N, C-alpha and C positions, 0 to 999 in steps of 0.2 A: 677545835681546831684540827683541818684535814692534815692527814699523815705528809709528811714529806717525801719527795719523787726525785729519785735521780733523774738530772735534768738531761742524760745520755740516752735514757730507756726508751725504745721504740718496741713496741706491740708488733708480734710477728704480722705478717700480711692473712695469713691465714685465719687468724682471730681476729684482725679488724673486720674482715670480710664476713666473720659469723658473728660479729655481733652486729655487724650493719644488716643482716639477713636478719637477725633476731631482730630487733627494731622495727623492720618493714613488716615483719609479719606478727609484732604487736599493734603495730597501727591497723592491719588489715583486721583485727580481731575485735579493735574496740571500735572500726567504724560498722563490723558486721552487728556487733550488739548492740549500739545505737540505733542502729537501721531496725532490727527485731522487736525494740522497744516503741516504735512509733503505728507498727500495724497493726490492727484491731485483732483478734481474735476471730477463726472462720465460724459462721454460723452453726450450729449445730443441723445434721443431719437429718431432713423431713424423715418423721414417723408414718408410715401408712398403718395405719389403725383399722382399715378395713381386712386387710392382710391378714392382721393380726388377730382380729375379732374371728374370721372364717378357720383361723389354724386353730382354734377353739371346738369348734364341732359344734356349732347352736344348735338348741332344738327348733327341728321345723314343727310349726304349725298349721294343718291343713283345715279340719272345720270341726266344733263341736255342736252342740247342744246345750252343753254344760257349759253357763259363765265361770266357773271356778277353774275348768281346764284350761279359757284362756287367761285367765288372772295368772295361773302358776305359770303358764308360757311367760307372759310377760315379764313375770318376776325371773321368772331365770335367766332368759334374755339380758335382763337389765345387769342382772351379776355379770354374764359375760362379756358385756359392755366394757364396767367398770374393771372389768380383769385386764380388758383389751387397752384400758386409758385412753377412755373415749370423754369428749365434752362434753357438754350439756347440748351444744349446738350440733357438734358429729352425731348426735343420738337420732335426731329425727329422720 
């Protein structure tokens, strides 16, 4: 059962105005909360794998008559590409 109120009691105008402002603020906050849930999150920023790879200072291959030197270079570059996070399609 709700408490009894004296029927002659009237809130002061300042309190009434404050309550109305708080109600309006709550409505705005609820609307904003509802709008934020409808928007999908933004896509992640693109990653520049080439720039990441070049920052690692990959080894440079000029030429060699020994196949093992070229094989070692390929292995080192492969490790650098893995470190940079490149996919198989980006390794070509």
